[in-house]
GUNURO-58925 format. One line per 3 residues: their letters; for each residue x, y negated, z negated of C-alpha. Coordinates in steps of 0.1 Angstrom, whole numbers, always signed. Last residue first. Layout:
BEGIN
a = X,Y,Z ~ ... .
This chain:
BEGIN
xxx = +815,+487,-1294 ~ +822,+522,-1307 ~ +844,+537,-1334 .
xxx = +882,+538,-1330 ~ +889,+561,-1360 ~ +908,+586,-1338 .
xxx = +875,+596,-1323 ~ +841,+578,-1324 ~ +840,+570,-1287 .
xxx = +856,+596,-1263 ~ +864,+569,-1237 ~ +835,+545,-1232 .
xxx = +848,+516,-1254 ~ +839,+489,-1229 ~ +874,+473,-1231 .
xxx = +892,+507,-1226 ~ +928,+499,-1218 ~ +930,+466,-1238 .
xxx = +906,+478,-1264 ~ +927,+509,-1271 ~ +959,+488,-1273 .
xxx = +941,+465,-1297 ~ +931,+495,-1319 ~ +967,+507,-1321 .
xxx = +979,+472,-1331 ~ +950,+470,-1356 ~ +961,+504,-1370 .
xxx = +996,+489,-1377 ~ +980,+470,-1406 ~ +978,+502,-1426 .
xxx = +986,+532,-1405 ~ +975,+561,-1427 ~ +947,+543,-1446 .
xxx = +935,+528,-1413 ~ +934,+564,-1398 ~ +913,+578,-1427 .
xxx = +880,+572,-1409 ~ +892,+592,-1379 ~ +899,+624,-1399 .
xxx = +871,+647,-1388 ~ +862,+624,-1358 ~ +891,+638,-1338 .
xxx = +924,+637,-1357 ~ +948,+661,-1341 ~ +956,+698,-1347 .
xxx = +994,+695,-1347 ~ +1008,+676,-1376 ~ +979,+659,-1394 .
xxx = +970,+632,-1418 ~ +1006,+624,-1425 ~ +1029,+631,-1455 .
xxx = +1046,+606,-1477 ~ +1034,+622,-1509 ~ +1005,+598,-1515 .
xxx = +994,+603,-1479 ~ +991,+641,-1483 ~ +973,+638,-1516 .
xxx = +949,+614,-1498 ~ +943,+641,-1472 ~ +936,+667,-1498 .
xxx = +910,+646,-1515 ~ +894,+635,-1482 ~ +892,+671,-1470 .
xxx = +877,+683,-1502 ~ +851,+656,-1500 ~ +843,+662,-1464 .
xxx = +836,+699,-1470 ~ +815,+691,-1500 ~ +794,+664,-1482 .
xxx = +787,+686,-1451 ~ +778,+716,-1473 ~ +754,+694,-1493 .
xxx = +739,+682,-1460 ~ +735,+718,-1447 ~ +719,+731,-1479 .
xxx = +732,+766,-1487 ~ +760,+757,-1511 ~ +793,+776,-1507 .
xxx = +800,+812,-1516 ~ +834,+822,-1502 ~ +851,+788,-1507 .
xxx = +884,+786,-1489 ~ +911,+759,-1487 ~ +938,+760,-1462 .
xxx = +975,+751,-1457 ~ +997,+749,-1427 ~ +1026,+730,-1442 .
xxx = +1049,+711,-1418 ~ +1086,+708,-1423 ~ +1113,+683,-1428 .
xxx = +1144,+665,-1414 ~ +1159,+689,-1388 ~ +1124,+701,-1380 .
xxx = +1104,+732,-1390 ~ +1070,+744,-1377 ~ +1054,+773,-1396 .
xxx = +1051,+768,-1433 ~ +1023,+789,-1447 ~ +997,+780,-1472 .
xxx = +970,+792,-1496 ~ +943,+776,-1517 ~ +912,+793,-1531 .
xxx = +880,+776,-1543 ~ +861,+794,-1570 ~ +832,+769,-1564 .
xxx = +833,+757,-1601 ~ +871,+756,-1597 ~ +869,+728,-1572 .
xxx = +890,+703,-1592 ~ +913,+730,-1604 ~ +920,+753,-1574 .
xxx = +919,+725,-1548 ~ +939,+699,-1567 ~ +965,+724,-1581 .
xxx = +972,+737,-1546 ~ +975,+702,-1533 ~ +999,+691,-1560 .
xxx = +1022,+721,-1558 ~ +1025,+720,-1520 ~ +1031,+682,-1520 .
xxx = +1057,+685,-1547 ~ +1078,+710,-1527 ~ +1074,+691,-1495 .
xxx = +1087,+657,-1507 ~ +1125,+659,-1504 ~ +1122,+681,-1473 .
xxx = +1104,+654,-1452 ~ +1067,+655,-1444 ~ +1040,+673,-1423 .
xxx = +1004,+681,-1426 ~ +978,+709,-1426 ~ +944,+705,-1443 .
xxx = +930,+736,-1426 ~ +894,+738,-1438 ~ +871,+765,-1452 .
xxx = +835,+772,-1461 ~ +827,+809,-1453 ~ +793,+809,-1435 .
xxx = +809,+801,-1411 ~ +843,+814,-1398 ~ +876,+827,-1408 .
xxx = +893,+846,-1379 ~ +899,+882,-1391 ~ +869,+897,-1372 .
xxx = +874,+880,-1348 ~ +905,+862,-1335 ~ +929,+838,-1352 .
xxx = +944,+865,-1375 ~ +951,+887,-1344 ~ +973,+861,-1326 .
xxx = +1006,+871,-1343 ~ +1000,+909,-1339 ~ +1030,+918,-1317 .
xxx = +1052,+891,-1333 ~ +1042,+901,-1368 ~ +1051,+937,-1361 .
xxx = +1085,+926,-1348 ~ +1091,+909,-1381 ~ +1079,+939,-1400 .
xxx = +1103,+962,-1381 ~ +1135,+941,-1382 ~ +1145,+946,-1418 .
xxx = +1131,+938,-1452 ~ +1160,+916,-1462 ~ +1156,+904,-1498 .
xxx = +1158,+866,-1504 ~ +1174,+851,-1535 ~ +1186,+818,-1519 .
xxx = +1220,+832,-1509 ~ +1201,+861,-1491 ~ +1183,+836,-1469 .
xxx = +1214,+817,-1460 ~ +1233,+849,-1450 ~ +1203,+860,-1430 .
xxx = +1204,+828,-1409 ~ +1242,+832,-1404 ~ +1238,+867,-1392 .
xxx = +1208,+858,-1370 ~ +1228,+831,-1352 ~ +1256,+856,-1345 .
xxx = +1232,+881,-1330 ~ +1215,+854,-1310 ~ +1248,+844,-1294 .
xxx = +1256,+879,-1284 ~ +1220,+886,-1271 ~ +1216,+855,-1250 .
xxx = +1185,+837,-1263 ~ +1162,+843,-1292 ~ +1161,+842,-1330 .
xxx = +1129,+852,-1348 ~ +1123,+850,-1385 ~ +1093,+859,-1406 .
xxx = +1095,+847,-1442 ~ +1076,+864,-1471 ~ +1063,+854,-1505 .
xxx = +1043,+880,-1523 ~ +1027,+910,-1506 ~ +1032,+931,-1475 .
xxx = +1022,+964,-1458 ~ +1011,+949,-1425 ~ +976,+957,-1413 .
xxx = +966,+924,-1398 ~ +950,+913,-1430 ~ +982,+921,-1449 .
xxx = +1000,+895,-1429 ~ +974,+866,-1426 ~ +952,+870,-1456 .
xxx = +975,+886,-1482 ~ +1006,+868,-1470 ~ +986,+835,-1470 .
xxx = +977,+840,-1507 ~ +1012,+850,-1517 ~ +1029,+821,-1498 .
xxx = +1040,+826,-1462 ~ +1071,+813,-1445 ~ +1072,+813,-1407 .
xxx = +1106,+804,-1392 ~ +1105,+811,-1354 ~ +1127,+801,-1325 .
xxx = +1156,+799,-1349 ~ +1172,+764,-1350 ~ +1207,+769,-1366 .
xxx = +1211,+732,-1370 ~ +1228,+734,-1405 ~ +1200,+711,-1417 .
xxx = +1175,+736,-1403 ~ +1188,+768,-1420 ~ +1193,+750,-1452 .
xxx = +1157,+737,-1452 ~ +1143,+771,-1445 ~ +1162,+786,-1474 .
xxx = +1149,+758,-1496 ~ +1114,+765,-1486 ~ +1118,+802,-1492 .
xxx = +1131,+796,-1527 ~ +1102,+772,-1533 ~ +1077,+799,-1524 .
xxx = +1087,+824,-1550 ~ +1108,+856,-1554 ~ +1115,+858,-1517 .
xxx = +1110,+885,-1491 ~ +1127,+883,-1457 ~ +1113,+895,-1424 .
xxx = +1135,+899,-1393 ~ +1133,+897,-1356 ~ +1157,+894,-1327 .
xxx = +1145,+883,-1292 ~ +1169,+890,-1264 ~ +1176,+879,-1228 .
xxx = +1153,+849,-1232 ~ +1126,+840,-1206 ~ +1139,+809,-1190 .
xxx = +1124,+776,-1202 ~ +1098,+753,-1186 ~ +1095,+715,-1190 .
xxx = +1063,+698,-1182 ~ +1048,+677,-1153 ~ +1011,+672,-1159 .
xxx = +982,+661,-1137 ~ +947,+649,-1145 ~ +949,+634,-1180 .
xxx = +917,+615,-1185 ~ +919,+581,-1202 ~ +925,+562,-1234 .
xxx = +904,+580,-1260 ~ +909,+614,-1245 ~ +926,+628,-1275 .
xxx = +953,+601,-1275 ~ +980,+627,-1285 ~ +1000,+622,-1253 .
xxx = +986,+590,-1237 ~ +1008,+566,-1256 ~ +1036,+591,-1255 .
xxx = +1041,+586,-1218 ~ +1042,+548,-1222 ~ +1079,+550,-1233 .
xxx = +1088,+513,-1238 ~ +1111,+496,-1213 ~ +1133,+512,-1188 .
xxx = +1159,+527,-1211 ~ +1152,+563,-1202 ~ +1142,+597,-1214 .
xxx = +1107,+608,-1205 ~ +1112,+615,-1168 ~ +1090,+606,-1138 .
xxx = +1077,+574,-1153 ~ +1040,+575,-1162 ~ +1013,+578,-1135 .
xxx = +983,+557,-1130 ~ +949,+563,-1113 ~ +924,+535,-1118 .
xxx = +889,+546,-1125 ~ +878,+519,-1149 ~ +884,+542,-1179 .
xxx = +919,+551,-1168 ~ +927,+582,-1148 ~ +960,+596,-1160 .
xxx = +989,+613,-1143 ~ +1014,+626,-1168 ~ +1052,+628,-1172 .
xxx = +1080,+649,-1186 ~ +1062,+670,-1212 ~ +1082,+694,-1234 .
xxx = +1086,+673,-1266 ~ +1049,+663,-1268 ~ +1040,+700,-1264 .
xxx = +1060,+707,-1295 ~ +1096,+716,-1297 ~ +1116,+746,-1283 .
xxx = +1135,+757,-1314 ~ +1111,+751,-1343 ~ +1082,+750,-1318 .
xxx = +1082,+787,-1313 ~ +1048,+794,-1328 ~ +1031,+767,-1307 .
xxx = +1025,+731,-1316 ~ +999,+706,-1302 ~ +1002,+669,-1297 .
xxx = +964,+667,-1297 ~ +957,+658,-1260 ~ +990,+674,-1249 .
xxx = +980,+710,-1256 ~ +945,+702,-1245 ~ +958,+693,-1210 .
xxx = +974,+728,-1207 ~ +941,+745,-1217 ~ +930,+763,-1248 .
xxx = +910,+795,-1251 ~ +935,+825,-1249 ~ +964,+804,-1261 .
xxx = +946,+792,-1293 ~ +973,+806,-1316 ~ +998,+784,-1297 .
xxx = +1025,+799,-1275 ~ +1044,+768,-1265 ~ +1076,+780,-1248 .
xxx = +1062,+775,-1213 ~ +1079,+806,-1200 ~ +1100,+815,-1170 .
xxx = +1110,+848,-1152 ~ +1088,+841,-1122 ~ +1063,+867,-1133 .
xxx = +1064,+851,-1168 ~ +1051,+819,-1153 ~ +1019,+835,-1140 .
xxx = +1012,+852,-1173 ~ +1019,+820,-1192 ~ +994,+800,-1171 .
xxx = +966,+826,-1174 ~ +972,+826,-1212 ~ +971,+788,-1215 .
xxx = +941,+783,-1193 ~ +945,+757,-1165 ~ +924,+726,-1170 .
xxx = +951,+700,-1170 ~ +964,+704,-1134 ~ +999,+716,-1129 .
xxx = +1035,+706,-1122 ~ +1061,+728,-1139 ~ +1097,+718,-1143 .
xxx = +1127,+742,-1145 ~ +1149,+717,-1126 ~ +1160,+742,-1099 .
xxx = +1129,+764,-1102 ~ +1105,+735,-1096 ~ +1072,+753,-1100 .
xxx = +1045,+733,-1081 ~ +1008,+725,-1081 ~ +995,+752,-1105 .
xxx = +958,+748,-1103 ~ +931,+748,-1130 ~ +911,+716,-1124 .
xxx = +878,+735,-1126 ~ +883,+735,-1164 ~ +882,+697,-1165 .
xxx = +848,+694,-1182 ~ +838,+657,-1185 ~ +811,+658,-1211 .
xxx = +787,+630,-1204 ~ +771,+603,-1225 ~ +754,+612,-1258 .
xxx = +769,+592,-1287 ~ +787,+618,-1308 ~ +799,+645,-1284 .
xxx = +824,+670,-1297 ~ +858,+674,-1280 ~ +878,+658,-1308 .
xxx = +857,+674,-1335 ~ +889,+684,-1355 ~ +892,+721,-1347 .
xxx = +901,+720,-1310 ~ +895,+751,-1289 ~ +871,+734,-1265 .
xxx = +888,+748,-1234 ~ +893,+715,-1217 ~ +870,+686,-1225 .
xxx = +870,+648,-1217 ~ +841,+631,-1236 ~ +828,+601,-1216 .
xxx = +805,+575,-1230 ~ +782,+556,-1205 ~ +788,+519,-1199 .
xxx = +769,+521,-1166 ~ +798,+506,-1146 ~ +824,+525,-1167 .
xxx = +805,+557,-1161 ~ +805,+552,-1124 ~ +841,+542,-1122 .
xxx = +850,+572,-1144 ~ +832,+596,-1121 ~ +849,+583,-1090 .
xxx = +884,+586,-1106 ~ +876,+621,-1118 ~ +866,+630,-1082 .
xxx = +899,+616,-1068 ~ +919,+635,-1095 ~ +903,+667,-1082 .
xxx = +880,+694,-1093 ~ +853,+676,-1112 ~ +829,+693,-1136 .
xxx = +803,+670,-1151 ~ +781,+681,-1180 ~ +751,+659,-1184 .
xxx = +732,+637,-1208 ~ +753,+647,-1237 ~ +737,+661,-1269 .
xxx = +740,+647,-1304 ~ +731,+679,-1323 ~ +700,+681,-1345 .
xxx = +703,+707,-1372 ~ +697,+744,-1364 ~ +718,+755,-1394 .
xxx = +741,+773,-1370 ~ +746,+741,-1350 ~ +755,+721,-1381 .
xxx = +779,+749,-1392 ~ +797,+748,-1358 ~ +799,+710,-1359 .
xxx = +813,+711,-1395 ~ +838,+739,-1388 ~ +854,+721,-1359 .
xxx = +857,+747,-1331 ~ +842,+724,-1304 ~ +808,+709,-1300 .
xxx = +786,+695,-1271 ~ +799,+723,-1248 ~ +780,+748,-1270 .
xxx = +748,+732,-1257 ~ +757,+745,-1222 ~ +760,+780,-1234 .
xxx = +728,+777,-1254 ~ +707,+766,-1225 ~ +694,+731,-1214 .
xxx = +722,+706,-1209 ~ +718,+695,-1173 ~ +747,+701,-1150 .
xxx = +765,+678,-1125 ~ +789,+701,-1106 ~ +763,+717,-1083 .
xxx = +753,+683,-1071 ~ +789,+675,-1059 ~ +815,+655,-1078 .
xxx = +812,+619,-1067 ~ +778,+620,-1049 ~ +764,+641,-1078 .
xxx = +776,+614,-1103 ~ +759,+587,-1083 ~ +727,+607,-1082 .
xxx = +729,+613,-1119 ~ +731,+576,-1127 ~ +702,+569,-1104 .
xxx = +682,+596,-1122 ~ +690,+581,-1156 ~ +679,+546,-1144 .
xxx = +648,+563,-1128 ~ +636,+573,-1162 ~ +660,+568,-1192 .
xxx = +696,+558,-1198 ~ +708,+554,-1234 ~ +740,+535,-1231 .
């Protein structure tokens, strides 16, 4: 709804009544305009090229669930789009505005409500910063074993919104595996809470309906999530392999034998050069970083067996030091000056599949990028960083150092490479994404991924959000 004149001012007055006049902000300066986009390459490029951005009417900053409920009732009445936003660290356009409306900034909702030291359960608001939260938990001897590369920017609610992964997900699981329950404000302002624990036989698990919904079904306002004790020991190793497929096979054997290290991070030669050598490590070729944690005696025995498997697959043990160096510099590649950014054209076309398909998927995607886009000198590189009992994810990127200058040509080229890579993913039994989410970047491919099941998903969306105001244009839901 495009509100003008006194209609817009009436809308604003009602928002101010709900959240306070100082928490309803016009979008006038650069810092406020930045809240209309996230870290998605296309939105950032578009802004840098001074192209027109679809600006929100207002930024609204509630502090309590009650205030969120009031704001949602107002927006539902006026049929105004709402884009929930935490730290804005997403890379898929999930927090970017597309149809005006308001940005619902939850970063004032940043409180720890309770730490249950008996059950190891944290209750907190969604807007608390990841680094701030981790530092506070560590003082109690606990950790939220998530540790994403976006930890300095992301919020707890954002972890859940895109079903995020942290570097230790191989042992501790993704955000979706840690969460026990959520409180959600629905589009009409109703406040609902999922069942207090995630494991039950009391009907379908509605918790996971909201986890990963990227703000399209409601606003998460309270989270109960599992904590873990800080480990007694963390043991590190780096193994060098002759080629990438040897490393994949070693990782597979580690996981099917249920050894579950906290970290298995396998780098192909290109990714070794950018991610490891780029942070100052003396490394080349194919390398696997390992970390096993827990009680020291148990961790030592685990590491022995993990190393045995790696050596049986042609690996060479490079010792503890490079693995520990990786741990201490693990975020550096995701920060300036190492973090890739415009004017470099790049995309992270990561996905996940089962072990029987991962080798072919890597080979086909590498060949696609480097052969089809040879005229642009496109590079492809990958690491494998989140492992499961049945398969692994591939965090792979394409890079073009000297892309076209025209913004629309850039837009088309970026989307074309993404579509090609995504369809190779689907052809090989992989998904559109493993832990960054869908946003509007991949939304148009959701019907190809889900087939007729997409209509089921869409009908759920329409049942919860009949006016279509929640983060429209994301997850392929469009507007109505």
